[in-house]
DOMI-102599 format. One record per residue (C-alpha): x, y, z; residue in one letter; residue number from 1. Coordinates in Angstrom, 3 decimals. Layout:
N
          u          v          w   res     n
          X          Y          Z     A   NUM
...
//
This chain:
522
          u          v          w   res     n
      4.286     -9.416     -1.470     X     1
      6.896     -8.881      1.461     X     2
      6.073     -6.458      4.292     X     3
      7.824     -3.311      4.084     X     4
      8.414     -3.306      7.874     X     5
     11.506     -5.819      6.450     X     6
     12.789     -3.512      4.361     X     7
     14.824     -0.364      5.705     X     8
     16.386     -1.080      9.067     X     9
     17.810      1.946     11.315     X    10
     20.809      0.834     13.134     X    11
     21.762      1.740     16.477     X    12
     25.100     -0.051     18.422     X    13
     24.784     -1.047     21.745     X    14
     28.275     -0.177     22.939     X    15
     29.181     -0.112     26.262     X    16
     29.903     -2.868     28.791     X    17
     28.742     -1.340     32.050     X    18
     25.488      1.210     31.040     X    19
     23.333      0.544     28.814     X    20
     23.932      2.779     25.881     X    21
     22.459      3.322     22.461     X    22
     24.218      5.785     20.222     X    23
     24.113      6.311     16.316     X    24
     26.856      4.490     14.769     X    25
     29.458      6.001     12.107     X    26
     29.804      3.669      9.165     X    27
     33.122      2.115      8.257     X    28
     34.423      2.496     11.850     X    29
     33.647     -0.202     15.232     X    30
     33.016      1.066     18.242     X    31
     34.191     -0.235     21.441     X    32
     34.140      1.054     25.326     X    33
     36.326      1.430     27.921     X    34
     35.559      1.952     32.013     X    35
     37.245      2.263     35.035     X    36
     35.943      2.325     38.726     X    37
     38.344      4.161     40.697     X    38
     36.305      5.552     43.589     X    39
     38.593      8.403     44.259     X    40
     38.067     11.239     46.853     X    41
     37.779     14.477     45.268     X    42
     39.672     16.645     47.897     X    43
     37.540     20.123     48.641     X    44
     38.937     23.467     47.838     X    45
     41.895     21.797     45.934     X    46
     42.581     23.218     42.199     X    47
     45.009     20.296     41.662     X    48
     42.199     17.519     42.218     X    49
     42.615     13.874     41.728     X    50
     43.402     12.079     38.297     X    51
     42.609      8.400     37.006     X    52
     44.300      6.904     33.905     X    53
     42.940      4.589     31.554     X    54
     45.190      2.432     29.227     X    55
     43.681      1.366     25.870     X    56
     45.645     -1.388     24.289     X    57
     43.648     -1.000     20.917     X    58
     45.096      1.126     18.245     X    59
     43.712      2.699     15.173     X    60
     42.679      6.246     14.273     X    61
     39.835      7.799     16.430     X    62
     37.007      9.273     14.251     X    63
     34.488      9.559     17.617     X    64
     34.573      9.611     21.494     X    65
     32.367     10.369     23.967     X    66
     33.352     10.191     27.621     X    67
     30.638      8.800     30.404     X    68
     30.632     10.113     34.229     X    69
     29.530      8.731     37.307     X    70
     30.574     10.900     40.474     X    71
     28.880     12.466     43.428     X    72
     29.136     15.901     44.714     X    73
     27.504     18.716     47.116     X    74
     27.962     21.725     44.640     X    75
     28.422     20.745     40.806     X    76
     29.473     24.448     40.208     X    77
     32.647     23.934     42.258     X    78
     34.109     21.319     39.822     X    79
     36.573     21.241     36.488     X    80
     36.649     17.957     34.500     X    81
     39.757     17.503     32.147     X    82
     40.269     15.048     29.823     X    83
     43.794     14.548     28.521     X    84
     45.404     12.052     25.995     X    85
     48.429     12.222     24.146     X    86
     49.408     16.030     25.136     X    87
     46.037     16.959     23.985     X    88
     43.856     18.354     26.906     X    89
     39.766     19.016     26.610     X    90
     37.781     20.570     29.129     X    91
     34.393     18.245     29.545     X    92
     33.194     20.947     32.528     X    93
     34.252     23.623     34.186     X    94
     32.398     25.326     37.374     X    95
     29.003     24.991     35.044     X    96
     26.110     27.563     35.619     X    97
     29.035     30.202     37.300     X    98
     28.227     33.855     36.178     X    99
     28.502     37.218     37.105     X   100
     25.122     37.123     38.155     X   101
     25.320     33.531     39.286     X   102
     28.987     33.735     41.114     X   103
     28.095     30.302     42.676     X   104
     26.984     28.494     39.470     X   105
     25.102     25.232     39.503     X   106
     23.700     24.107     43.058     X   107
     22.909     20.679     41.363     X   108
     23.831     17.285     43.064     X   109
     25.904     14.191     42.125     X   110
     26.680     12.988     38.500     X   111
     24.950     10.193     37.558     X   112
     25.996      8.177     34.468     X   113
     26.391     11.541     32.581     X   114
     27.298     10.739     28.773     X   115
     29.514     13.900     27.352     X   116
     29.320     13.749     23.858     X   117
     30.022     16.527     20.565     X   118
     26.405     15.329     19.286     X   119
     24.788     16.060     22.512     X   120
     21.221     17.679     22.929     X   121
     22.207     19.771     25.987     X   122
     25.042     21.915     27.337     X   123
     26.766     20.627     30.047     X   124
     27.430     24.378     30.922     X   125
     24.395     26.035     30.960     X   126
     22.166     23.044     31.353     X   127
     22.639     22.132     34.848     X   128
     19.998     21.601     37.410     X   129
     19.812     22.883     41.133     X   130
     18.628     19.073     41.941     X   131
     19.864     15.748     42.484     X   132
     20.991     14.470     40.090     X   133
     22.134     17.648     38.788     X   134
     21.686     16.403     34.895     X   135
     19.358     14.386     33.401     X   136
     21.074     10.813     32.084     X   137
     18.307     10.094     29.583     X   138
     19.823     13.562     27.790     X   139
     23.519     13.402     26.455     X   140
     25.633     16.752     26.726     X   141
     28.130     18.776     24.612     X   142
     31.290     19.416     26.591     X   143
     32.864     22.856     27.208     X   144
     35.865     21.811     24.567     X   145
     35.045     19.550     21.282     X   146
     35.918     16.070     21.871     X   147
     36.661     16.481     18.069     X   148
     40.257     17.490     19.072     X   149
     41.109     13.794     19.729     X   150
     39.892     12.745     16.302     X   151
     42.262     11.123     14.030     X   152
     44.769     10.539     16.984     X   153
     45.555      6.985     17.733     X   154
     43.438      5.654     20.813     X   155
     46.576      3.422     21.917     X   156
     47.884      4.417     25.424     X   157
     46.782      6.317     28.273     X   158
     43.656      8.228     28.668     X   159
     43.641     10.649     32.190     X   160
     40.679     12.242     33.563     X   161
     41.339     15.078     36.053     X   162
     38.665     16.186     38.433     X   163
     38.625     19.449     40.809     X   164
     36.938     21.440     43.504     X   165
     38.062     24.694     43.131     X   166
     35.893     26.591     45.905     X   167
     34.463     26.358     49.279     X   168
     31.236     26.851     49.104     X   169
     30.694     23.095     50.043     X   170
     32.690     21.667     52.805     X   171
     32.233     18.121     52.169     X   172
     34.257     16.041     49.661     X   173
     33.098     14.334     46.650     X   174
     33.737     11.122     44.430     X   175
     34.724     10.110     41.134     X   176
     32.882      6.603     41.196     X   177
     33.510      5.512     37.585     X   178
     34.064      7.158     34.072     X   179
     34.361      5.362     30.672     X   180
     35.253      6.321     27.148     X   181
     33.545      5.297     24.242     X   182
     34.969      5.670     20.952     X   183
     35.148      4.683     17.826     X   184
     38.113      4.002     15.293     X   185
     38.976      3.454     11.974     X   186
     38.025     -0.424     10.991     X   187
     40.542     -2.817     10.576     X   188
     37.699     -5.481      9.463     X   189
     38.319     -7.416      5.884     X   190
     35.703     -8.344      3.259     X   191
     35.222    -10.817      0.603     X   192
     32.105    -12.188     -0.648     X   193
     31.253    -15.165     -3.511     X   194
     29.271    -12.175     -4.961     X   195
     31.780     -8.829     -6.494     X   196
     30.441     -5.787     -4.875     X   197
     28.342     -3.936     -7.179     X   198
     27.625     -7.410     -8.903     X   199
     24.119     -7.652    -10.099     X   200
     22.042    -10.637     -8.746     X   201
     19.973    -12.457    -11.178     X   202
     17.567    -14.505     -9.720     X   203
     17.472    -17.175    -12.468     X   204
     14.327    -18.832    -11.586     X   205
     11.143    -17.278    -13.152     X   206
      8.500    -17.670    -10.865     X   207
      5.049    -18.001    -12.437     X   208
      3.358    -14.802    -10.663     X   209
     -0.465    -15.924    -10.616     X   210
      0.366    -18.912     -8.614     X   211
      2.640    -17.290     -5.879     X   212
      5.774    -19.204     -6.967     X   213
      9.045    -17.756     -5.061     X   214
     12.709    -17.636     -6.609     X   215
     15.930    -17.095     -4.158     X   216
     19.406    -16.332     -4.585     X   217
     21.961    -17.177     -2.324     X   218
     25.522    -15.581     -1.781     X   219
     28.361    -15.435      1.138     X   220
     30.241    -13.034      2.896     X   221
     33.153    -13.755      5.133     X   222
     35.823    -11.508      7.220     X   223
     38.851    -11.789      5.082     X   224
     41.487     -9.920      7.255     X   225
     41.487    -12.279     10.411     X   226
     42.258     -8.960     12.606     X   227
     38.778     -7.618     13.750     X   228
     35.159     -8.900     13.259     X   229
     33.136     -7.711     10.357     X   230
     30.151     -5.669     11.036     X   231
     27.353     -5.398      8.729     X   232
     24.705     -2.608     10.501     X   233
     21.793     -2.944      7.863     X   234
     20.665     -4.694      4.654     X   235
     17.902     -2.140      2.909     X   236
     16.166     -2.867     -0.047     X   237
     14.813      0.056     -2.224     X   238
     14.275      1.033     -5.847     X   239
     11.309      0.474     -7.977     X   240
      9.673     -3.002     -7.149     X   241
     11.309     -2.942     -3.490     X   242
      8.534     -4.978     -2.016     X   243
      8.766     -7.558     -4.689     X   244
     12.048     -8.560     -2.881     X   245
     13.156     -9.549      0.694     X   246
     16.057    -10.732      2.724     X   247
     15.636    -14.101      4.386     X   248
     18.990    -15.042      5.443     X   249
     20.090    -13.159      7.985     X   250
     16.775    -12.540      9.712     X   251
     16.287     -8.731      9.336     X   252
     15.935     -8.163     12.958     X   253
     19.505     -8.969     13.995     X   254
     21.002     -6.146     12.489     X   255
     23.741     -4.976     13.520     X   256
     25.815     -8.380     13.562     X   257
     29.150     -9.701     13.290     X   258
     30.565    -11.918     11.223     X   259
     33.444    -13.217     13.391     X   260
     37.159    -13.650     12.311     X   261
     37.498    -15.758      9.545     X   262
     34.059    -16.637      9.544     X   263
     31.214    -16.773      6.504     X   264
     27.483    -15.564      6.669     X   265
     25.428    -16.622      4.513     X   266
     22.783    -14.239      2.671     X   267
     19.816    -15.534      1.097     X   268
     17.368    -13.415     -0.986     X   269
     13.609    -14.060     -1.870     X   270
     11.578    -12.501     -5.529     X   271
      7.943    -12.796     -5.249     X   272
      7.060    -10.723     -8.370     X   273
      3.876     -9.131     -7.856     X   274
      3.465     -8.487    -12.083     X   275
      4.855    -10.050    -15.078     X   276
      8.346     -9.069    -16.693     X   277
     11.341     -7.761    -15.178     X   278
     11.366     -6.576    -11.751     X   279
     14.115     -4.962    -10.208     X   280
     15.879     -3.025     -6.839     X   281
     18.824     -2.246     -5.024     X   282
     20.039     -4.376     -2.017     X   283
     22.595     -1.734      0.155     X   284
     24.751     -2.879      2.963     X   285
     26.283     -0.681      5.419     X   286
     29.786     -2.233      7.357     X   287
     32.777     -0.928      9.652     X   288
     34.782     -1.985      6.198     X   289
     37.467      0.765      5.452     X   290
     37.177      0.007      2.045     X   291
     33.416     -1.112      1.451     X   292
     31.572      1.017      3.644     X   293
     28.652      0.861      1.425     X   294
     28.053     -2.171     -0.720     X   295
     25.400     -2.216     -3.307     X   296
     23.846     -5.056     -5.480     X   297
     21.511     -4.421     -7.870     X   298
     18.379     -7.180     -7.753     X   299
     16.874     -8.416    -11.068     X   300
     14.146    -10.773    -11.345     X   301
     11.879    -11.870    -14.100     X   302
      8.029    -12.733    -13.422     X   303
      5.941    -14.785    -15.780     X   304
      2.470    -13.316    -15.764     X   305
     -0.110    -13.228    -18.601     X   306
     -1.139     -9.496    -19.951     X   307
     -4.802     -9.116    -20.783     X   308
     -5.630     -6.737    -23.723     X   309
     -8.944     -5.896    -25.100     X   310
     -9.982     -2.726    -26.704     X   311
    -12.810     -2.759    -24.683     X   312
    -11.352     -2.367    -21.810     X   313
    -13.078     -3.260    -18.124     X   314
    -16.089     -1.177    -17.067     X   315
    -17.256     -0.566    -20.878     X   316
    -20.764     -1.127    -21.645     X   317
    -21.327     -3.363    -24.590     X   318
    -24.458     -2.584    -26.451     X   319
    -25.449     -5.646    -28.533     X   320
    -27.823     -3.956    -30.304     X   321
    -31.767     -4.238    -31.274     X   322
    -33.705     -7.347    -32.145     X   323
    -37.405     -8.605    -31.765     X   324
    -38.597    -10.120    -28.847     X   325
    -37.837    -13.980    -28.737     X   326
    -34.809    -13.093    -31.529     X   327
    -31.047    -13.676    -30.763     X   328
    -28.421    -10.548    -31.269     X   329
    -24.315    -10.701    -30.493     X   330
    -21.650     -9.096    -29.986     X   331
    -17.576     -9.740    -29.470     X   332
    -14.960     -8.499    -27.847     X   333
    -11.515     -9.046    -28.846     X   334
     -8.993    -10.565    -26.066     X   335
     -5.240    -10.614    -26.628     X   336
     -2.306    -12.127    -24.245     X   337
      0.344     -9.388    -25.311     X   338
      3.066     -9.945    -22.869     X   339
      4.243    -13.369    -24.836     X   340
      5.706    -14.461    -21.022     X   341
      2.629    -17.111    -20.120     X   342
     -0.522    -18.235    -21.450     X   343
     -3.780    -16.268    -20.688     X   344
     -6.384    -18.360    -19.243     X   345
     -9.882    -17.060    -19.010     X   346
    -11.174    -18.868    -15.612     X   347
    -14.677    -18.054    -15.485     X   348
    -17.331    -16.113    -17.024     X   349
    -20.653    -15.062    -14.736     X   350
    -23.540    -12.984    -16.094     X   351
    -25.579    -11.191    -13.073     X   352
    -28.200     -8.434    -12.551     X   353
    -31.927     -8.800    -12.309     X   354
    -33.033    -12.097    -12.907     X   355
    -35.459    -10.893    -15.501     X   356
    -33.050     -8.930    -17.303     X   357
    -29.815    -11.347    -16.997     X   358
    -31.493    -14.623    -18.319     X   359
    -32.071    -12.874    -21.448     X   360
    -28.145    -12.651    -21.831     X   361
    -25.945    -15.991    -23.011     X   362
    -22.075    -16.627    -23.632     X   363
    -21.727    -17.839    -26.807     X   364
    -17.467    -18.218    -27.125     X   365
    -16.147    -19.989    -25.454     X   366
    -18.728    -22.810    -24.567     X   367
    -16.437    -23.715    -21.314     X   368
    -14.539    -22.399    -18.655     X   369
    -11.630    -22.091    -18.528     X   370
    -10.240    -20.812    -21.446     X   371
     -6.747    -20.821    -22.564     X   372
     -5.534    -17.922    -25.045     X   373
     -1.961    -18.750    -26.119     X   374
      0.930    -15.951    -25.029     X   375
      1.617    -13.925    -27.741     X   376
     -1.053    -14.664    -30.018     X   377
     -1.311    -11.771    -32.579     X   378
     -4.764    -12.734    -33.657     X   379
     -7.126    -12.111    -31.039     X   380
     -9.304    -14.345    -29.311     X   381
    -13.291    -13.170    -30.377     X   382
    -15.230    -13.561    -26.787     X   383
    -19.017    -13.203    -27.872     X   384
    -22.501    -12.809    -26.263     X   385
    -25.711    -12.989    -27.358     X   386
    -29.115    -11.389    -26.069     X   387
    -32.599    -12.638    -26.582     X   388
    -35.304    -10.085    -25.429     X   389
    -37.836    -11.788    -23.702     X   390
    -39.953     -8.521    -23.862     X   391
    -39.420     -5.329    -25.578     X   392
    -37.662     -2.440    -24.663     X   393
    -34.298     -2.208    -22.812     X   394
    -32.761     -5.718    -20.920     X   395
    -29.303     -4.864    -18.884     X   396
    -27.189     -7.066    -16.990     X   397
    -23.602     -7.198    -16.011     X   398
    -20.748     -9.622    -17.467     X   399
    -17.882    -10.532    -14.880     X   400
    -14.465    -11.918    -16.205     X   401
    -11.832    -13.885    -14.151     X   402
     -8.270    -14.313    -15.192     X   403
     -4.603    -14.827    -14.325     X   404
     -3.239    -11.916    -15.055     X   405
     -2.107    -10.031    -11.915     X   406
     -3.131     -6.918    -13.196     X   407
     -6.845     -7.605    -14.445     X   408
     -7.521    -10.916    -11.933     X   409
    -11.768     -9.110    -12.794     X   410
    -13.064     -7.291    -15.759     X   411
    -15.879     -5.836    -15.823     X   412
    -18.569     -5.135    -18.671     X   413
    -22.244     -3.478    -18.508     X   414
    -24.686     -5.616    -21.211     X   415
    -27.363     -3.871    -22.953     X   416
    -29.802     -4.991    -25.935     X   417
    -33.123     -3.672    -26.692     X   418
    -36.063     -6.263    -27.483     X   419
    -38.337     -4.771    -30.429     X   420
    -42.029     -4.936    -29.623     X   421
    -45.185     -3.147    -29.852     X   422
    -46.848     -2.004    -25.831     X   423
    -50.751     -1.336    -26.070     X   424
    -52.042      1.432    -23.906     X   425
    -55.839      2.603    -23.818     X   426
    -57.596      4.806    -21.543     X   427
    -60.010      5.906    -19.891     X   428
    -59.846      2.304    -19.335     X   429
    -57.175     -0.500    -19.786     X   430
    -57.410     -3.888    -21.090     X   431
    -59.577     -6.123    -19.485     X   432
    -61.699     -3.721    -17.692     X   433
    -65.204     -2.442    -18.074     X   434
    -65.966      0.517    -20.681     X   435
    -68.874      2.056    -19.318     X   436
    -70.823      4.499    -21.796     X   437
    -73.128      5.893    -19.212     X   438
    -76.863      6.122    -19.510     X   439
    -79.553      7.330    -21.984     X   440
    -83.404      7.874    -23.026     X   441
    -84.333      4.795    -24.954     X   442
    -83.933      5.732    -28.910     X   443
    -80.988      8.145    -28.129     X   444
    -77.429      7.323    -29.163     X   445
    -74.463      7.074    -26.516     X   446
    -71.010      7.726    -27.619     X   447
    -67.748      7.554    -25.768     X   448
    -64.109      7.463    -27.056     X   449
    -61.360      5.021    -26.110     X   450
    -57.532      6.552    -26.653     X   451
    -55.217      3.449    -27.705     X   452
    -51.587      4.227    -27.859     X   453
    -48.392      2.621    -28.867     X   454
    -45.467      3.134    -26.265     X   455
    -43.610      0.097    -27.585     X   456
    -40.634      0.010    -30.295     X   457
    -42.651     -1.314    -32.744     X   458
    -45.799     -0.789    -34.839     X   459
    -49.005     -1.945    -33.434     X   460
    -51.414     -3.068    -35.261     X   461
    -55.320     -3.214    -34.498     X   462
    -58.236     -4.980    -36.094     X   463
    -61.530     -5.905    -35.248     X   464
    -62.687     -9.660    -35.245     X   465
    -66.488     -9.230    -37.536     X   466
    -68.203     -6.487    -36.069     X   467
    -66.078     -5.967    -33.087     X   468
    -68.362     -7.251    -30.475     X   469
    -69.508    -10.391    -29.049     X   470
    -71.735    -11.280    -26.170     X   471
    -75.829    -11.217    -25.434     X   472
    -76.574     -7.758    -26.113     X   473
    -73.609     -7.286    -29.184     X   474
    -76.793     -6.130    -31.522     X   475
    -77.106     -2.544    -29.583     X   476
    -73.630     -1.763    -31.116     X   477
    -74.529     -0.774    -34.542     X   478
    -71.548      1.435    -35.132     X   479
    -67.584      1.609    -34.410     X   480
    -65.395      4.118    -35.884     X   481
    -61.824      3.631    -36.053     X   482
    -59.755      6.617    -36.374     X   483
    -57.367      7.319    -38.268     X   484
    -57.761      4.592    -40.889     X   485
    -55.907      2.027    -41.883     X   486
    -56.239      0.697    -38.699     X   487
    -52.297      0.917    -37.709     X   488
    -50.685      3.114    -34.977     X   489
    -47.002      3.605    -35.449     X   490
    -44.146      2.783    -32.935     X   491
    -43.918      5.616    -30.161     X   492
    -45.955      8.245    -31.718     X   493
    -47.580     10.411    -29.365     X   494
    -51.047     10.910    -31.128     X   495
    -53.806      9.047    -29.518     X   496
    -55.401      6.430    -31.995     X   497
    -59.168      6.428    -31.437     X   498
    -61.878      4.142    -31.192     X   499
    -65.411      5.696    -30.980     X   500
    -68.180      3.543    -29.706     X   501
    -71.751      4.385    -30.735     X   502
    -74.978      2.516    -29.102     X   503
    -78.861      3.141    -29.836     X   504
    -81.503      1.171    -27.636     X   505
    -85.484      1.455    -27.958     X   506
    -85.721      0.659    -24.193     X   507
    -84.308      1.822    -20.859     X   508
    -81.956     -0.876    -18.947     X   509
    -78.263     -1.845    -18.202     X   510
    -76.565     -3.783    -20.760     X   511
    -72.579     -5.012    -20.380     X   512
    -70.880     -5.496    -23.621     X   513
    -67.224     -6.566    -24.367     X   514
    -65.519     -5.127    -27.331     X   515
    -63.400     -7.544    -29.094     X   516
    -60.059     -6.030    -30.602     X   517
    -57.348     -7.880    -31.761     X   518
    -53.679     -6.476    -31.696     X   519
    -50.620     -7.444    -32.148     X   520
    -48.452     -6.741    -28.917     X   521
    -46.676     -9.353    -27.263     X   522
//
């Protein structure tokens, strides 16, 4: 996918040949700058002042004009600046800071490359400061009268700047060092293209999404009037799938740039779809052409991508059911390719989790990977996984599928099955521990109960082999009672199954015995 930083270009145009000035461009206009360096003396306390005329041979209706001033003077509150053209006079600055409470006005000294602009951020009359220079040249200043009085006049002809010192507060003379007119006028540039403005750009190539293939489209733009350079201020890609498109040529960092008289510029676009189907956006060009200040081209590109679909979507738990231990049980998942654009490829399938559990699960179908599911096939493919529980109880694992669907590159399922088997539990002793009945006088019987429970998932069956006792002294255990009868303990029953052991012996001594109880626990 393409970087968003290449999408939108905020354009500022550098237009002054003598000062480094950055100002917003008015679209469908051309910007120019003309300067004079008269180095004229501003006579002290002389209301007539001094004038300098700048002649412009260019032509066209003015849409915006700014003035740049550089002058030396020891007391700015004495000065008046006026600009005249074709009978219209605009007062730029008139005795700044002067009022009833401040009769001498601003005590600031010198004006260094001051930009006078109707769209300025400060007031030239009120924001003069008592230091050197009197105005911050990092700001632009609104004039006393609006420069818009010159709008729609032809830029051609003489422009006269008059500066006067109207008081004798400061006895020294000043100097008009330099002044410039920075103007915008209606453009005379012509526009022609191999692709008509407003036409939809269709990328004929259909790139394969998961392989990162890119489609391209190229067209040319020319300056056709042969009067003035065509300026392309910006190229902006917006819309639903804007991040799938990129302007390759010209480099987005070169805007604004000019297409010189009678020359041609090639535009090259790229589309790398992030998903299947039609991807759309809009390319918008901003120009200095009066007839075409904004030109928009709809963009359309088709990405070929498979689409994974299953009614059992990612994150679902697949319960394969119950089965006797060492007996298999299976489950299927229906999978389809639904875009109809490209075959769906199951790249891999992996079963992970606790090793004692995951080894109980196995993928049955498909037998090998990668496996291809034909595009648009209406018959679902049955993905099958089986479980052969090795012990009783819940068995769990994780199944991960990888595909060539860019939206569902990885699909995860939880796997479960239940092994059916009895689980033998006994108390107060567990199997293979010594069951101590205690002490008794010879001839007196000793009895003690052994509780047997089944915590498994199938019935536990118990039987005795012969008398139920073996060993050297088995004969002193004449009676064994199993309760209840028959000798069977149902699965998950909470009540104990009692085995009562009774021993009688005529002599006092210790005996160890191993009663053999046969059960069907697995």
